[in-house]
N, C-alpha and C positions, 0 to 999 in steps of 0.2 A: 746632163748628157755626158756619156762616157767618152773619153778621148778618141777611141777608135770610131765611134759613130760620128763625132765631130769631124774627124779626118775624112771619112767617106763623103759627108755632106760638102766639105770644102772642095774635094776633088770634083764632085758633080757640078758645083757652082763654077769652078775654074773651067771645066769642059764646056760649060754654057757661055763662057766669055765674061762671067762675073767674078772678079777676084777681090771684091771688097771684103773686109774682115767680118767674120761671123760674130754675133752677139756673144760677149764673154771671151773673145779671143785675146791671146797674149799680144800686147802692144809694145812691150819692151821686156827683154830677158838678158840677164848677164850671168854667164857661167863662172867668171873669175878664174878660168883655167890658165890664163896667160896674162902677164903684165910686163911690159917693156917700153922704154922711152916715155915713161909717165902715162901710159895708156892701156886700157883693157877694152876689147871689142865687145859689141853687143851681138848676141846670137840671134835676136829678133829685134827689129827696129831700124836696122841699117846703120850706116856710118854716123848719122846725126846723133844716134844714141850711144855711140862709143863714149866711154868715160875717160876723161883726161884730168890729170892732177893739176892743181893750182895751189898757191900758197907756199910758204917756206916750211922749214922744219924737216924732220925725218920723213922718208918716203914710204909709200906702201910697198909691200913685198909679197911675192908669190910663195905659197907653201904647198909642197906636194903631200897634202894631207886633207882630202876632201871631207865635207861634212856627211856625205851620204854614200850609199851604195849607188850603182848606176841607175840613172833616171831615164824613163821614156821621154819622148818629145812632150813638152809641157801641155800641148793640146793640138788640135788639128789645124792650126792656123796655116793658111797658104803662105808660102814664103819663109817658113822656118828653115834656117840654113845652118844652125849650129849642130853640134853632135853632143847633145846633153848626156848621152849614154856613157861618154868617155869620163866626164867628171874627174878630170885629172888632178885638180888642185883647188885651193881656196885663196883668198886674199887677206893679208894681215894689215890692219889699219894701225898706224903708229901711235895713236894716243897723243897726249899733250907733251910733245917733245919740242920745247922752245917756242914753237909757233905752229898754228894750225896748217895742216895740209889736207886738202879735200879733193874729191873727184867730182867733175861736173860734166853735164852733157852740153851739146851745142845750143846757142840761143834759139828760142822759139820751140823748145821741146818739153815744156812743162806739161806732163800728162796728168797731174794731180790737181786740176782746178776743181773748185768746190760747188759752183752754182749749177744746179740742175744736172749734176754728174753723179755717176756711181762707178767706183773702181776698187780694186784691191791691190795693195802692195805687200809682197810677202818675200821671205827669204830665211836663210839660216844664219844665226850669229852665235859666237862663243866669246863671252866676256873674259878679259884677263883679270888678274888678281887685284889690281889697283881699283879702288872704288871711285865711281864718278864724283865729281865735285861741282859746286855751283849749280848751274842750270841743268846739268846732266850730260851724258855722252850722246852726241848726235849721230843717229844712224842715217837719216835722210831728211832733207829739208827743202822747202820752196820758200821759206820765210827767212830772209836775211837782209843785210843792209842793201840799199839805204832806207827801205820803206817798211820792212818787217811785217808783211802780211802773208797769210797762207798757213801751212801746216809743217810741224816738225815732229818726227818720230825719234824718240830717244830713250836712253836707259837712265833711270834714277837710282841714287844710292838707297840702301835699305834704311828703314826708320831706326834700326838698331844694328850694331856691329854683329857680324856672324850670321845674319839672315840673308836671304836672297835679295836680288835687286828687282826693281819694278820697271815694267815696260810702260811708256807714257807717250801720249800724243797730245800736242798742244796746238790749238787753233787760234789765230788772232787776225783781227782787222783793225788797223789803226786809223785815226782820224786824219787822213792825208788831205782831206778836203772838207769844207764846212758841212757838206751834205752827207758825209760818211761818219756816223757815230762809231766810236771805238767799242770793241767788244772782244772778249776772249772766252774760251771754254776749253776744257781738257778732259781726258779720260786716262785712268791709270789703273794698272793691275795691282794685286797684292805682290808680296815679295816672292816671285816665282822663278826668276832667272838665277841660275846657279853658276858662279865663276868656274871656268874650265870645262863646262858641259855645253854641247851643241843644243840649241833650241830652235825650233821652227817658230817664227813670229809672223803675224799678219795684222795689217791695219785695213779695215773694210769701211769705206765711206759710201753712204747712200743719201744723196741730196736730191733724189727725184721724187716726184709725187707731191701731194698736198700736205703731207705730214712734215714736221720739223726734220732737218737732216740729222742722221745718226752716225756716230763713229764707234766702231767695235774693235777691240783688241783680242786676238787669239794667240795662245801660246801652246805649242805642241798639239795643235788641232782642237783645242778646247777653248770655248769662249771665256775670256778672263775678265772683261770689263766692257761696259757699253754706256754711252752718254748721248743725250739729245742736245743739239745746238739750241741755245736760248733764242727767244724771239728777237732779241737785240742784235744777234749775229747776222750781219749782211754778207752772205757768201759772194754775191755779185761784186760788192765793193772790195772784198778780199782779193778776188780774181783780178781786179783792175790794177792792183799794186803788187801782186805777188811776183816772184822771180819768173823769168821766162825760160828757165832751165831747171835741172835737178842737181842737187849737190848731195853727195854721199860721204859719210865718214867724219864730217865736221861742218862748221859754218864759217864763212869768211869774216863776219863781223865780231869775232871773239878770238882771243888768244888761248881760250880754254875750250872745253866741251867737245874735244875730239873723241871719237869712238875708239876705245882701247880694246881691241879684240880682233876676231876673225869673221869674215863674211863669205857666204857661198850661195850660189843659185838664187839670185834675186829676180823677181818677176813682177810686172805690173799688168793687170788685166782690166778691161773696160767694163766690168760689172762687179756687183757685190757677190763674191764667190762663197760657196759653202765649203766646209773643211774637206769633203770628199773630192772636191775639184782642185785642191791646193797641192803643192809639191811636198807632200808629207811622206809618201812611201815610195820605195823603189818598185820596180816591176815584181809582181808576186808570181811565185810558182806554187802550185798545189792549192788546196782548198783554204778558205778563210778559217781562222780559229773559231772554235765554239765559245759561247759566252762563259761557260764553266772553266775554260782554259785561260781566260784573261781577267775574270772577276777577282777582286781582292777584298778580303774581309776588312771592315773598319773597326778600329779600337775605340768604340764609343764610351762615353762616360756611363757608369752603371745605371744612373737615374734617367738617362736619355729615353724619351718615349720610344716604344717598340713599333715595328712596322704594323703590327696588328692593333695598335691603339687607335681609338677614335677620340679626338680632342675637340673641346668646345671652349669658347671664350665668352665671358659676360662681364660687363662693366659693373653691374649691380645685381643683387639677389632678388628674385621674384618668388612669391608675391611681395610687392613692396608696400602694399596697403590693403586694408580690408576690402574685399570685393574685387581685387585685382584678378583678372582671369589668367594672367601669365604665371607660369610655374617653371622655375629653372630645373627642378628635379624631374618634372614630367617631360620636359624637352630632352633632358639627358637620357631618360629611359627610352624615349622614342627613337633617338639616334644611336642607342647602345653605347653611350659615351663612357669612356674609361678614365678620363681625366678632365677636370675643370682647370683651365690654364689662363695665364695672363689676366688675372682678375684683381681689380682694385677693391678687394673685400678682405677685411681683417677681423671680422667678428668671429671669436673662437667657437661660438655655437654653430654658425654656418659651416665653418671648416670641419668641425666634428661631424656634422650631418652629412657632408660630402664624403668624408672618409668612412663613415659608418656604412655607406652603401658600397664599399669596396673600391672606391675610386680614389685617385690622388688629386691633391689640390696644389695649385701654384699661385702665389701672390704676385703683385706687379708693383714696380716702382719706377720713377723717373728722377731727374734732377730738379723737377718743378718744385718751387717753394710751397705751392698749394698742396702737393702730395706730401711733402715733409710735414706740414702743419696737420694735415688730416691723420697721418699715421701716428703722430706724437700727441694727438688729442687737443691740439690748439684750435681756436676758432678759425673758421674759414674766412672771416672778415674781421677787420680791426679798424680803429680810427686812423686818421691820416698820419699822425706822428708815429704810432707803432708800425704801421705799414712801411713808411719810409725807412725807419730804423732797421727793421727786420731785413728788408731787401738790400739796404746798404751794407749790412753786416755780412750777409751770406751770398749775395747775388753777383752775377756777371755784369760788367760795365762796358759801355761803349766808350769811344775815344773822348767824348765830351763829358764823361762822368755819369751820364744817364743810364738807367737800367737797360741792359742789352737784351732785346726780345726777339724771338724767332718770328719770321714774317707771318707764318700761319696763325700765330697767337695774338697778333697785335689788335685784333678787333674784340678779343675776349674782355668782358667787363671787369673781372677780378684781377687786380694787379699781382696778387700772389701766383695766379695761374700763368700769367705772362712771363714771370721772372723765373730764372733758373740759377741753381747754385753753381759756384765755380770750383773746378777740380783742383785749382792751385791753393784754395783756401782751407787751412787746417780746421778752422771752426766749422765750416760746412762739412768737411769730411767726418768729423765727430758726430754732427747732427744726422748725417746720412746713415751712419752705422746704427745709431739709435733707432732710426726709422725702420731699417731692415729688421732689427730685432723684434719689432712689433709683430712681424709675420711669424718668426720662429717661436716667439712666446705664445702665439695664438695657435700653434700646431702645424704650420706649413713647413714642409721639408725642402721646398724648392721655390725660387723666386725668378720672375722674368724682369729683365731690365729694359724698359722702353727708352728710346732715344739713346741707344747704347754707346754712341761715340763721344759722349761727354763734351769736353771743350774742343774736340778735334774739328768740329764744323763751325765753331764760333767765328773764325776769320771770314767765312762766307757772308756773314751779315754784320761784321764790324765789331768783333769782340775777341777775347775779353781783355780789357785794359785796367783791371783793378790793381791795387797796390801789390797783392800777392803774385799776380802774373808778372808784373814788372820786376819785382825782386827775383822771382824764379827764372825769368828769361835772362836777366843780367847775370845771375849765378851760373846758368847753363853756358852762356857765351864765355864767361871767364874760365870755366872748367874745361871747355872743349876746343877753344880757338887760341892759337898762339898770338903774341902781341902783334906780329907783323900782319896777320890777317885781320885783327881787330882794327888796326890803323887803316888798312885798305878799305874797311867798311865805314870809315869816318869816325871811329870811336877812339878818342885820344886817351881817355881815362875810364876804364871799365868800372872802376870803383864808384864812380858818380854817374854812370850812364843811365839814362831814363828813356826807354824806347817811346813811351807815351809823349814825353816832351819833345823828343826828336821828331815824331810824326806831326805834332802840332806846329812845330817850326817849319816843317816841310809843307804845311797846309794840306795834309792828307785828309781825304773825305771821311765823314762820319757815317756809320751804318753800312748798308748793303754795298754802296759804291766802293768801299774799301777793297772788296774782293777783285774789282776790275781795275783798281789803281795800280800802277807799276811802281812798287816799292823796292824793287831790286832784290839783292841777296838777303838783306836783313828781313824783308817781308817773308821770304821763303823759310829762313831760319826760325822766324816767329811761328809760322804754320807748323813746322816740325816740332817746335817746343810744345805747342798745344796738343799735338798727337802724343808726345812722350809723357806729358803730365797726365793726360787722360788714361793712358795705359797703366801708369803707376798708381793712379787713384783707384782703378778697378782692382789691381793686385792687392793693394793695402787694405781696402775695405772688405774684400772677400776674406782675407786672412783674419781680420778683426772679427768678422761675423762668425767664422768657423770657431774661433776661440770662445766667443761669447756663447755660442750654441752648444759647445762641447763636442761637436762632430761636423764633418764637412756638409755644407749647404749647397746643393746644386743651383747653378744660375745660368739662365739662357739670356739672349739679348735680341733686340729687334735690329736686324742688319739691313732692313729695307730691300731684301732679296738682291742685294748688289754689293755690299761692303764685306770684305774679308781680311781687312788689314790688322795691324798689331792690336789695336784697341779691341776689336771684335774677338780676337783670339784669346782674350782673357776669360771667355765664357764657354760653357760646356756644349751648347747647341744653339741654333739660330731659328728665330721666328722672323717672318717678313710679311709686311702688308703688300699685297700683290695688286698692282695697277692692271687695268684691263689690257693695256698695250703690251705688258710683260707676261701675260698669261698665255704663252705660246709654247709649243713643244720645244723649240730651240732654246728659249730663255729658261724654261724649267729644267731642261737637261743641263744647261750651262751652270746654273746655280747649284744644282744637286751635285754635279761633278766637282765644282770648286770646294764645296763644303766637305765632300768625301775625301778630297786630297788633304784636308786638315783634320781628318778623323772627327768630323762633326756631321750632324744631321740638319738638313734644311727643312723647315716647316713653313708653309705659306697659308695665308688667308684665302678665302674665295675671292675671285676678281671683284675689285671695288665697283660698286654701282652708284652712279650719281649723274648729275646734269652734264658733267664733262665726259661721261662714259655711257652713252646711250646705244641702244641696239636697234637695228632697222626692222627686225622682224619680231612678231609676238613670240614670247618664250625664248628669245635669243639669249638673255642673261642666264636663264635656268640651264639651257643647253650648254653654254660656255662654262658654267660652274661645274656641271657634271663632267665635262671633258677635262677641266682643270684638276678635279679630284682624281680621276682615273690616271691622267698623265703624271701627276705628282707621285702617286704610289709606284707607277711603272718605272720612274727614273730613280727610285730609291728614297723618296721624300714622303711627306705627309701633308695633306690639305685639311685644315680644320673644318669641322661640321658647320653647315650654313645656318646658324641661329643667332 
C-alpha cells in the first residue's frame, strides 16, 4: 500500500474514533537530527522511545551530514510528529573508545520480540575505516547481559583484508531454565558493506504462521541473505529472557563491539516490509527511469552459459543397459538442450557423442572420497583395512578422530561416499587435481564443483580437526595475531598450541553440537580459518588444473542458491538446487541480483519434489516448475530443463 493511501485510511479511521495503528505502521522512528544531554528524541513512538546514552567512553556526536535527501513521512501512521523532510543531520557512534557507550530506550519498550511476531528494523549506516573485531560491531541488540537472549544486528569484518564487510544477524536463546534448551542461528550477507559509503540496511523477521520463523537481511533494497530458524530454536523462551528495552550502537556486556560509524533514519515497523515500503528513496519528481536506463551489462566469463542456452543435468548416461527405454540424447533433442551440465560422467566416448551433436559438456566433482576413487579408476569398495587407511589419509576428522560426515550422508552404506577430503591436506589437494584432470583428458572443457564451500561448512557438523587443520590453524594464529591477543585467548605458547587438545580439555562436544557450543573468540577464528583454507584450496587447484590442461578450464559451483561468499567467488558462475520454499519471485530475483553484482550468472534447478514438498492440487508441481522457469529467465538467470 502506498504511503499516501495509508495516510488517507489513517485519517478516515481517526475521524471514526479509531486511532489504533494500521497493519505495517511505523511503531518507532528515529531521525538522529538532534543529540544533546546524552539523548535523541523519537519522531514516532513517544518519549518512551527516546534514545538515552549509557556506559562510559567517548560520546555519540551529531553531524550535519545526513545520509539522504529529504524524506517524506515514513508512512501514514496516525500520530507521526517528526519532520522527516528536514533530515538535518546524522549521528556518529564512537566505536571502541576505552569502553562501550550505547543508546537505549526506556524499560518495557522492546519491539523486537520473536514469538509469533513479524517486524522490520531498517536504517542507514556508514562504517568507518577501522575493521570490526571479535564478535562484530553492534548496530542494535535486545540480547545482552545478564541472560543473553534475543537478536543482535551487527557488522562483521571481511574474510580477507580489502573486501567489504558483512551484515549479520544473530539469534540466541540460552538455557536459563531447565525446560528451555539452548539454541542459536544466524544469517549473514556476503562482503557488501563498503567503508565510507552510506548503505540502507534492513532486518526482516517473520515468526507468524505455521512455517519456521525466517530472518532476512537486505542491503540497499536488495535481499542479501535469508535463514530459517531451526526447530530447536524456541522463540517464546527467547522472549522470556530478552532485554525489555532496545540498545543501539553497542552492548553493555562487552568492552568491545561498539559500532564505529554513522547512523541515520532508523525505523521499526510491525510487519515484514517489502523494499518498496522501506526508507530507500527520497520523494521523486518526474517519471520513474526506464529499465534500459538503469540496466548494467555483466562481465561474465566467456564460457558462462548464455541466456538462450537450455541446460540439462543427468547423473548417468542412458541407455544404461540393453533394452533400456531411456535415452539421454533423445531427451536432449526433445528439450532442444544446448549443454549437458553437472554430470558425473567421464567416459570419453560419451563426451565426444555429446559434443558431436553441437552441444557442450560439463563434468562434476565434489570432495567426496567416493568421487575421487571413481574418477581415478579405483574400486568403489575395498576391504576394511584399505578403507580405513584411505579415509584416514585424505578425509576430514571430527574432534574424537572419527571420520567427519555430513548429516545427509550418514545413512549411506558406502564409507567412501560418506567421507570427504580435507582442504588443509596437501595429499588430498594433489589427489583432487588428478581427479579433475580425468575430465579434461576425456574432452571436457568445463567442470561443476558440487558442495562448493569445501571445509567452510565443516564446523557446522563438528570438523575438521585433522593434523593438517590443526597445524594450519596454529600457523594462521601465529601469523595474524600479536602475542598480547594470543595470551588473551588463553594461548601461552603458540608454538605448541593444539586447538584440538584445547577443545578436548574444555569438554567441547563432538559432531553437530559443536556448532551450538559457545567456544568464544577461538571458535570464531577457527571458522574463519576454514573459510580461508577453502578459498585458497579452490584457487590453487584451479591454477594447477589450468597448467595441466594447457588452457583455462571454466568451473562453476553449487552455491545452494544462497551462498555468495569468498569461497564461492573462486568460481565462474553458480548452480543451485532450488527448494520449493525458495522458488518464489522474491527469492529468485534476490539471488539473480546478488550474482549479477559479482558478475556471475545464477542457474537453478527446477523446484525439488519430494515427500517434504507436496502440492495440494493436481498438477501443482508442474505449474510451479513452469512458473520457476519463466521467472528465472525474467530475472536474468536460467532454470535447467526438467529431466
